[in-house]
N, C-alpha and C positions, 0 to 999 in steps of 0.2 A: 503494500500498499504505499504511495506517495505522499509524504507529509507527516508520515507516522512518528511520532518523538519518542516513544515507547509505551511498551505493553506490560500490564501487570496483570496477571490472571484474569486474562478474556478482557479486560478494560482497556481498550484503547485511549490514548490521548492524541487527539490531531488539531491542531491549529488551536489550541485550548478549549475544544469541545468535546466531551465524553462520549464515549461510542462505545456501547453495551454489548458485550457479546449476544449471539443468537441463539446459542446455545442454552442461556438462560433463559429466554423466552421459550423455546422449545419445551424446557423442563417445565415452566409454567402451565403451559396449555397441555403436556401430555398429565400434568398433575390436575388439574380443571377435568379434562376427560375423563381420568379413572376415578374422581370423585362423583361425578356424574352417572357413569356405568356403574359402579359400585353401588351407590343410593339405589338406581334402578334394581339391579338384582336382587337387593337386601329386602326392597318393596315386594319384590316377585315371588320371594322364600314364603310371604306370610298370606300372598294375594295370587294363587297359580293362574298361567297362562289359561284363558279358555280352549284352546286346541295347541298343546304343548308339541314343541318339536321335538327329533330324535334325538336321543341321547343327552336330553334337558336334566337329567338325574346329575349329571357332572357338574352342572352350573359354571358353563364355560364363562358366560358373561361376568360372572363375579372372579373368578381367577382375572381375566383381562381386566377388567376395570382394580383389582387390586394390583396387578404387575406394574399396569400403566401409572398410577399414582406412586409407587414405590420407586419407579422410574423417575418421573419427571420432580420426586422430592429429592433425589441423589443429583438430576441434573441440575436442579435451582440452585442444590447446595453448594454444588462445586463450583458453577461458574456465576456467582451471585457477583453483584458487580460491587467493587470497592473492597472487595475479601484481599486479603494481604496483608 
C-alpha cells in the first residue's frame, strides 16, 4: 500500500487516517450471524418445524451457529483495532 507509515496488528495508519483491518469486520459479521442462527435453532428446539427436514435430529443449524459465533469472536478479538 502506498503511503502506509506503519502497521500494528491489523491497524494501518495512512496519512494520519486510521484504517481498520477488514478481518475485524468479517469477525463481527460472523458473530452476528452466529447469534441469529443459534437463537433461531434454540427457538426451534422448543417449537419444532411442521415438516422437519431429513436428519433434523442432528441440529446442524445449532452447530453451524455456534461455530460461526466462536469463529467470529476469535477473529474480532485477534484483529480488534488498537490492540497492541
